[in-house]
DONU-171770 format. One record per residue (C-alpha): residue number from 1; residue in three letters; chain; x, z, y. Coordinates in pm, 1 decimal, always signed. Layout:
N
  resi  resn  chain      east        up     north
   NUM   ALA      A         X         Z         Y
...
This chain:
311
  resi  resn  chain      east        up     north
     1   MET      A  -12270.3  -10411.2   -5456.8
     2   SER      A  -12608.4  -10518.2   -5598.6
     3   LEU      A  -12822.2  -10799.9   -5462.3
     4   ALA      A  -13100.1  -10559.5   -5367.7
     5   ALA      A  -12859.7  -10330.0   -5182.8
     6   ILE      A  -12748.7  -10622.2   -4963.0
     7   LEU      A  -13076.0  -10806.8   -4913.5
     8   THR      A  -13314.6  -10515.9   -4857.3
     9   PRO      A  -13168.2  -10399.2   -4523.8
    10   LEU      A  -13092.4  -10758.3   -4425.1
    11   PHE      A  -13445.4  -10890.4   -4473.0
    12   GLY      A  -13590.2  -10561.3   -4352.4
    13   ALA      A  -13415.1  -10596.2   -4015.9
    14   ILE      A  -13528.1  -10959.8   -3987.6
    15   ALA      A  -13885.4  -10848.0   -4063.7
    16   ILE      A  -13870.3  -10581.1   -3791.8
    17   GLY      A  -13765.1  -10846.2   -3540.9
    18   ALA      A  -14042.4  -11077.9   -3658.3
    19   ILE      A  -14300.8  -10799.9   -3624.1
    20   ALA      A  -14175.5  -10718.7   -3273.9
    21   GLY      A  -14211.5  -11085.5   -3183.5
    22   THR      A  -14554.6  -11117.0   -3343.8
    23   PHE      A  -14692.1  -10827.9   -3136.8
    24   ARG      A  -14503.1  -10952.7   -2829.3
    25   LEU      A  -14306.9  -10630.6   -2788.0
    26   PHE      A  -14016.3  -10851.9   -2690.0
    27   GLY      A  -13998.0  -11212.9   -2580.7
    28   GLU      A  -13737.0  -11482.5   -2542.1
    29   ALA      A  -13578.9  -11320.3   -2234.9
    30   GLU      A  -13512.6  -10997.2   -2424.8
    31   ALA      A  -13394.0  -11189.9   -2730.7
    32   LYS      A  -13130.1  -11364.1   -2519.5
    33   VAL      A  -13011.3  -11029.8   -2375.2
    34   PHE      A  -12991.0  -10871.2   -2721.6
    35   ALA      A  -12810.7  -11175.7   -2857.9
    36   ARG      A  -12560.2  -11169.8   -2573.1
    37   PHE      A  -12488.2  -10799.7   -2630.2
    38   VAL      A  -12427.2  -10856.3   -3000.8
    39   PHE      A  -12222.9  -11171.0   -2944.2
    40   MET      A  -12012.1  -11046.2   -2653.1
    41   ILE      A  -11963.2  -10673.9   -2727.5
    42   ALA      A  -12093.4  -10522.6   -3050.8
    43   MET      A  -11985.4  -10784.7   -3304.0
    44   PRO      A  -11634.8  -10837.3   -3158.4
    45   LEU      A  -11575.2  -10461.7   -3177.9
    46   ALA      A  -11707.4  -10446.5   -3535.3
    47   VAL      A  -11481.1  -10733.8   -3639.2
    48   LEU      A  -11176.7  -10581.3   -3468.5
    49   ALA      A  -11232.8  -10247.7   -3642.2
    50   PHE      A  -11270.4  -10422.7   -3978.7
    51   ILE      A  -10952.9  -10627.4   -3932.0
    52   LEU      A  -10745.5  -10325.6   -3833.4
    53   THR      A  -10869.2  -10105.2   -4117.2
    54   GLU      A  -10958.3  -10333.9   -4409.5
    55   VAL      A  -10796.1  -10677.8   -4386.2
    56   ARG      A  -10474.7  -10771.3   -4560.1
    57   LEU      A  -10307.4  -11108.6   -4496.8
    58   ASP      A  -10291.8  -11335.3   -4801.0
    59   PRO      A  -10103.9  -11668.4   -4814.9
    60   ALA      A  -10377.7  -11809.2   -5039.7
    61   HIS      A  -10615.9  -11794.9   -4745.5
    62   ARG      A  -10455.7  -12113.3   -4612.4
    63   ALA      A  -10654.4  -12299.1   -4877.4
    64   VAL      A  -10973.9  -12165.2   -4722.7
    65   ILE      A  -10884.3  -12331.0   -4392.7
    66   VAL      A  -10809.3  -12659.9   -4571.5
    67   GLY      A  -11142.9  -12639.1   -4751.7
    68   TYR      A  -11328.4  -12573.5   -4427.2
    69   PHE      A  -11187.4  -12882.9   -4258.4
    70   ALA      A  -11245.7  -13092.3   -4570.5
    71   GLY      A  -11616.4  -13019.2   -4539.3
    72   PHE      A  -11641.1  -13004.2   -4160.4
    73   LEU      A  -11504.3  -13349.2   -4079.7
    74   PRO      A  -11732.0  -13566.6   -4300.1
    75   VAL      A  -12040.4  -13356.0   -4224.7
    76   ALA      A  -11985.0  -13372.5   -3847.3
    77   LEU      A  -11924.5  -13747.7   -3861.8
    78   ALA      A  -12226.5  -13814.3   -4085.2
    79   ALA      A  -12454.6  -13598.5   -3867.3
    80   PHE      A  -12344.7  -13768.2   -3545.2
    81   LEU      A  -12370.6  -14122.4   -3682.3
    82   PHE      A  -12716.3  -14054.7   -3829.7
    83   ALA      A  -12842.1  -13909.7   -3499.5
    84   ARG      A  -12706.8  -14208.2   -3308.5
    85   ALA      A  -12868.5  -14445.5   -3557.4
    86   LYS      A  -13200.4  -14268.4   -3492.9
    87   GLY      A  -13166.6  -14359.0   -3125.4
    88   TYR      A  -13049.4  -14027.1   -2978.7
    89   ASP      A  -12804.5  -14040.8   -2690.3
    90   VAL      A  -12463.0  -13873.8   -2722.6
    91   ARG      A  -12575.9  -13534.4   -2589.3
    92   ARG      A  -12891.8  -13507.3   -2802.0
    93   ALA      A  -12697.1  -13631.9   -3103.5
    94   GLY      A  -12439.3  -13366.8   -3015.5
    95   ALA      A  -12701.1  -13091.7   -3028.8
    96   LEU      A  -12799.7  -13195.9   -3380.8
    97   THR      A  -12437.9  -13242.9   -3490.0
    98   PHE      A  -12351.9  -12895.4   -3361.0
    99   SER      A  -12644.6  -12753.6   -3559.6
   100   ALA      A  -12513.4  -12925.3   -3874.0
   101   VAL      A  -12167.3  -12765.4   -3854.3
   102   CYS      A  -12225.3  -12428.4   -3682.6
   103   GLY      A  -12377.3  -12166.7   -3911.7
   104   ASN      A  -12533.5  -11828.8   -3842.9
   105   SER      A  -12199.8  -11672.5   -3928.4
   106   ILE      A  -12232.0  -11374.0   -3695.0
   107   PHE      A  -12587.3  -11240.5   -3717.1
   108   LEU      A  -12661.2  -11336.7   -4077.0
   109   GLY      A  -12340.4  -11405.2   -4269.3
   110   LEU      A  -12100.0  -11146.4   -4133.5
   111   PRO      A  -12297.5  -10836.1   -4245.6
   112   ILE      A  -12299.3  -10980.5   -4597.4
   113   ALA      A  -11931.3  -11075.1   -4599.2
   114   LEU      A  -11820.6  -10733.1   -4476.2
   115   SER      A  -12021.4  -10557.9   -4747.9
   116   VAL      A  -11869.6  -10750.4   -5040.4
   117   PRO      A  -11512.3  -10661.3   -5140.1
   118   SER      A  -11263.0  -10948.4   -5097.9
   119   TRP      A  -11496.8  -11166.6   -4889.3
   120   GLY      A  -11415.0  -11017.5   -4548.5
   121   SER      A  -11063.8  -11154.0   -4488.8
   122   PRO      A  -11127.5  -11521.7   -4574.3
   123   TYR      A  -11462.6  -11508.4   -4394.8
   124   LEU      A  -11298.3  -11393.2   -4071.4
   125   LEU      A  -11043.3  -11673.9   -4093.7
   126   LEU      A  -11330.5  -11919.5   -4125.1
   127   LEU      A  -11494.2  -11755.5   -3824.9
   128   VAL      A  -11188.0  -11839.8   -3617.4
   129   CYS      A  -11195.6  -12201.5   -3741.1
   130   GLU      A  -11562.6  -12237.2   -3652.7
   131   GLY      A  -11522.1  -12069.8   -3316.1
   132   VAL      A  -11252.1  -12311.4   -3209.1
   133   VAL      A  -11346.8  -12636.4   -3383.5
   134   ALA      A  -11727.8  -12631.8   -3415.2
   135   TYR      A  -11789.4  -12473.0   -3075.7
   136   GLY      A  -11527.6  -12699.9   -2922.5
   137   LEU      A  -11698.2  -13008.6   -3067.2
   138   GLY      A  -12040.0  -12883.8   -2958.2
   139   THR      A  -11917.6  -12824.9   -2604.0
   140   ILE      A  -11759.5  -13171.3   -2583.2
   141   LEU      A  -12070.2  -13354.5   -2705.2
   142   LEU      A  -12326.7  -13146.7   -2515.8
   143   SER      A  -12134.0  -13177.2   -2189.6
   144   TRP      A  -12077.7  -13551.1   -2234.4
   145   PRO      A  -12113.5  -13723.4   -1894.0
   146   PRO      A  -12440.6  -13922.1   -1879.4
   147   GLY      A  -12388.0  -14296.0   -1900.0
   148   VAL      A  -12028.3  -14269.5   -2023.6
   149   SER      A  -11973.7  -14486.8   -2331.0
   150   GLY      A  -11596.3  -14448.7   -2369.5
   151   GLY      A  -11406.4  -14167.5   -2534.5
   152   PRO      A  -11387.4  -13821.1   -2376.8
   153   SER      A  -11100.0  -13743.7   -2142.9
   154   PHE      A  -10818.2  -13508.0   -2229.9
   155   ALA      A  -10945.4  -13269.4   -1961.5
   156   LEU      A  -11291.6  -13260.3   -2121.5
   157   ILE      A  -11154.4  -13189.9   -2469.4
   158   SER      A  -10895.4  -12932.9   -2359.7
   159   GLY      A  -11149.3  -12756.6   -2139.0
   160   ALA      A  -11399.5  -12731.2   -2424.6
   161   LEU      A  -11139.5  -12589.2   -2664.1
   162   LEU      A  -11020.8  -12341.9   -2401.2
   163   ARG      A  -11376.8  -12216.9   -2350.4
   164   ALA      A  -11410.2  -12174.9   -2726.8
   165   LEU      A  -11088.4  -11971.3   -2738.6
   166   LYS      A  -11221.5  -11745.7   -2462.0
   167   ASN      A  -11510.2  -11647.0   -2686.8
   168   PRO      A  -11470.8  -11264.3   -2726.8
   169   LEU      A  -11527.1  -11277.9   -3102.1
   170   ILE      A  -11259.0  -11541.1   -3150.5
   171   GLY      A  -11023.7  -11362.8   -2911.1
   172   VAL      A  -11042.2  -11025.9   -3085.3
   173   THR      A  -11014.0  -11190.5   -3429.2
   174   ILE      A  -10695.3  -11370.7   -3330.0
   175   GLY      A  -10567.6  -11053.8   -3158.4
   176   GLY      A  -10643.9  -10840.1   -3461.3
   177   PHE      A  -10461.5  -11071.9   -3699.1
   178   PHE      A  -10167.7  -11083.7   -3457.1
   179   LEU      A  -10144.0  -10702.8   -3461.6
   180   LEU      A  -10152.1  -10712.7   -3842.1
   181   ALA      A   -9879.5  -10976.9   -3852.4
   182   ILE      A   -9640.4  -10778.5   -3632.5
   183   GLY      A   -9727.6  -10443.4   -3792.0
   184   ALA      A   -9864.4  -10288.8   -3472.1
   185   VAL      A  -10198.6  -10157.0   -3599.1
   186   PRO      A  -10323.4   -9866.0   -3380.2
   187   PRO      A  -10385.9   -9526.2   -3544.1
   188   PRO      A  -10733.9   -9471.0   -3692.0
   189   ILE      A  -10840.6   -9234.3   -3413.2
   190   LEU      A  -10805.0   -9518.1   -3161.6
   191   VAL      A  -10981.9   -9770.7   -3382.8
   192   ALA      A  -11279.6   -9541.5   -3457.5
   193   PRO      A  -11470.7   -9612.8   -3129.8
   194   PHE      A  -11467.4   -9985.0   -3209.7
   195   GLY      A  -11640.4   -9928.6   -3541.3
   196   PHE      A  -11881.9   -9675.1   -3389.8
   197   VAL      A  -12011.6   -9920.0   -3127.8
   198   GLY      A  -11985.0  -10218.2   -3359.9
   199   ALA      A  -12212.8  -10054.3   -3616.1
   200   ILE      A  -12513.3  -10164.4   -3409.4
   201   ALA      A  -12413.9  -10530.9   -3430.3
   202   ALA      A  -12549.4  -10622.1   -3774.4
   203   PRO      A  -12897.9  -10463.3   -3749.8
   204   LEU      A  -12954.3  -10575.0   -3390.6
   205   GLY      A  -12831.9  -10926.3   -3468.3
   206   LEU      A  -13073.6  -10955.3   -3760.5
   207   ILE      A  -13360.2  -10822.5   -3545.9
   208   VAL      A  -13277.6  -11094.9   -3292.4
   209   LEU      A  -13291.3  -11352.5   -3573.4
   210   GLY      A  -13639.2  -11236.4   -3676.7
   211   LEU      A  -13751.7  -11235.8   -3314.8
   212   TYR      A  -13630.3  -11591.7   -3265.0
   213   LEU      A  -13809.8  -11709.0   -3577.9
   214   ILE      A  -14144.0  -11607.5   -3427.8
   215   ILE      A  -14052.9  -11757.2   -3090.4
   216   LEU      A  -13960.6  -12089.2   -3251.4
   217   ILE      A  -14269.3  -12100.3   -3473.1
   218   ARG      A  -14487.5  -12047.7   -3164.5
   219   ARG      A  -14330.7  -12350.2   -2996.2
   220   ARG      A  -14464.1  -12579.4   -3273.6
   221   ILE      A  -14182.3  -12826.3   -3216.5
   222   THR      A  -14133.2  -13079.7   -3492.6
   223   LEU      A  -13847.7  -13301.2   -3605.8
   224   PRO      A  -13896.1  -13628.6   -3797.7
   225   LEU      A  -13907.5  -13547.3   -4168.0
   226   ASP      A  -13620.7  -13776.6   -4262.3
   227   ALA      A  -13400.5  -13622.1   -3991.5
   228   ALA      A  -13491.0  -13268.8   -4100.1
   229   ILE      A  -13407.2  -13347.6   -4464.1
   230   VAL      A  -13075.3  -13512.2   -4375.0
   231   PHE      A  -12950.6  -13237.9   -4142.9
   232   VAL      A  -13063.0  -12951.2   -4367.2
   233   SER      A  -12899.3  -13123.5   -4665.8
   234   LEU      A  -12574.7  -13165.0   -4471.4
   235   LYS      A  -12567.6  -12804.1   -4351.8
   236   LEU      A  -12694.7  -12619.5   -4658.3
   237   GLY      A  -12573.7  -12855.3   -4931.7
   238   VAL      A  -12296.6  -13101.2   -4852.7
   239   PHE      A  -12085.2  -12874.8   -4631.0
   240   PRO      A  -12058.5  -12582.2   -4876.3
   241   ALA      A  -12027.5  -12813.5   -5178.0
   242   ILE      A  -11723.0  -12993.1   -5037.1
   243   SER      A  -11552.3  -12690.0   -4883.9
   244   ALA      A  -11600.8  -12456.4   -5179.8
   245   SER      A  -11492.5  -12726.1   -5426.4
   246   VAL      A  -11167.4  -12786.3   -5237.1
   247   VAL      A  -11092.1  -12412.0   -5222.0
   248   TRP      A  -11155.7  -12377.0   -5596.2
   249   LEU      A  -10933.7  -12674.8   -5677.1
   250   LEU      A  -10651.3  -12533.7   -5464.5
   251   THR      A  -10673.1  -12167.5   -5568.1
   252   SER      A  -10904.7  -12117.6   -5870.8
   253   GLU      A  -10997.5  -11785.4   -5704.6
   254   ALA      A  -11365.1  -11697.7   -5728.2
   255   ALA      A  -11370.2  -11463.2   -5428.4
   256   LEU      A  -11218.7  -11720.0   -5190.0
   257   THR      A  -11451.4  -11990.3   -5319.4
   258   GLN      A  -11757.6  -11768.8   -5284.3
   259   ALA      A  -11666.4  -11657.1   -4931.6
   260   THR      A  -11619.2  -12020.3   -4831.1
   261   ALA      A  -11951.6  -12122.8   -4985.2
   262   LEU      A  -12127.6  -11835.2   -4807.2
   263   PHE      A  -11978.9  -11924.1   -4469.4
   264   THR      A  -12032.2  -12299.1   -4479.2
   265   GLY      A  -12377.1  -12277.2   -4641.4
   266   LEU      A  -12541.4  -12061.0   -4374.4
   267   PRO      A  -12832.4  -12203.8   -4170.9
   268   PRO      A  -12762.8  -12298.8   -3806.2
   269   ALA      A  -12682.4  -12026.6   -3556.6
   270   VAL      A  -12915.3  -11915.3   -3275.7
   271   SER      A  -12634.2  -12015.7   -3040.3
   272   THR      A  -12700.1  -12383.4   -3123.5
   273   LEU      A  -13032.3  -12351.7   -2940.6
   274   ILE      A  -12878.3  -12148.9   -2658.9
   275   TYR      A  -12604.5  -12411.6   -2616.1
   276   ALA      A  -12858.2  -12695.0   -2609.0
   277   ALA      A  -13068.2  -12510.4   -2350.5
   278   THR      A  -12760.0  -12430.6   -2140.9
   279   TYR      A  -12650.9  -12794.6   -2124.2
   280   GLY      A  -13006.2  -12928.0   -2096.9
   281   ALA      A  -12976.5  -13167.6   -2389.3
   282   GLY      A  -13145.8  -13179.5   -2728.6
   283   GLU      A  -13315.0  -12839.7   -2694.4
   284   GLU      A  -13632.7  -12945.1   -2877.0
   285   GLU      A  -13440.3  -13104.1   -3163.1
   286   ALA      A  -13212.1  -12799.6   -3195.7
   287   ALA      A  -13510.5  -12562.2   -3190.3
   288   ALA      A  -13698.2  -12754.4   -3458.5
   289   LEU      A  -13392.0  -12778.5   -3681.8
   290   LEU      A  -13310.9  -12409.8   -3628.7
   291   ALA      A  -13659.6  -12297.9   -3733.7
   292   PHE      A  -13678.0  -12523.9   -4039.5
   293   SER      A  -13319.5  -12462.1   -4150.6
   294   THR      A  -13341.0  -12084.8   -4110.0
   295   LEU      A  -13648.3  -12055.2   -4327.6
   296   THR      A  -13493.2  -12288.2   -4587.7
   297   GLY      A  -13152.9  -12122.0   -4557.6
   298   LEU      A  -13286.1  -11773.6   -4626.6
   299   ILE      A  -13414.8  -11905.3   -4959.4
   300   THR      A  -13089.8  -12080.4   -5052.2
   301   LEU      A  -12885.3  -11779.1   -4939.0
   302   THR      A  -13087.9  -11546.4   -5160.1
   303   ALA      A  -13042.9  -11782.2   -5455.5
   304   PHE      A  -12668.4  -11808.1   -5390.9
   305   LEU      A  -12620.7  -11431.5   -5375.2
   306   GLY      A  -12835.4  -11387.1   -5683.1
   307   VAL      A  -12599.0  -11612.4   -5876.7
   308   VAL      A  -12257.5  -11499.1   -5750.5
   309   LEU      A  -12297.2  -11123.1   -5698.7
   310   PRO      A  -12347.8  -11034.5   -6065.9
   311   SER      A  -12015.6  -11208.6   -6141.2
């Protein structure tokens, strides 16, 4: 598929959301409702339909998981230590750390991955990793008890991971792969409704992204320049560089390497702001980083696709 064929509808949907936000047709309340619908219903159904009709299990995909963790661990540690060195408490540092390791894999990356042959399967595996590990880490840090300087309790960690596993998108992804593994894929006529409803996920998710861009720009929240440079470099540069390099060294497969680079190099997800607002910690920092990283990430994403798609 050509670069124009992928980017034209993608950026067009983002532009529609931005226009709707500019003329105040929808505000933040509606954006949260739309985002919840995509996140909780439409996208899980789209992913389940794709798994049951298109995905094939490949042993080489294990290298993708190794590559993800190889990039995730140093980036998360570097982001947290830098935020703490800047004077942020654990929860505010957690909001920034979460933004550095959790990409816009659902609204922005997934429509791209599902449209490029051979990217879908490894991308969905990475989605499971992120849903459990990144969201688990974000929950632990953002719900850190105020004034507690010691390590988190087992109950806090296990509870955070359990909440991540209850995420509908992660649940249906794990369930879909389980059905594939045991050879119990439902007939196409039963899978068709999933794809029919899920078809709205990508365009609506991108409209939400455009809407949020306008909302964030209106807030005029800033982040210190050195912090913005460090966190954007970690998310858009260091993370994909490490992860993709490890996958290439282990497999020498271009498709797996490209899917890994796409996934790990996406700008922060809208859910990083929603999480920060939910836990009442680091919302301004997350909002500023989300706005700056999204605008920067759309440029780097376009450049990345322009390089890899012709090959």
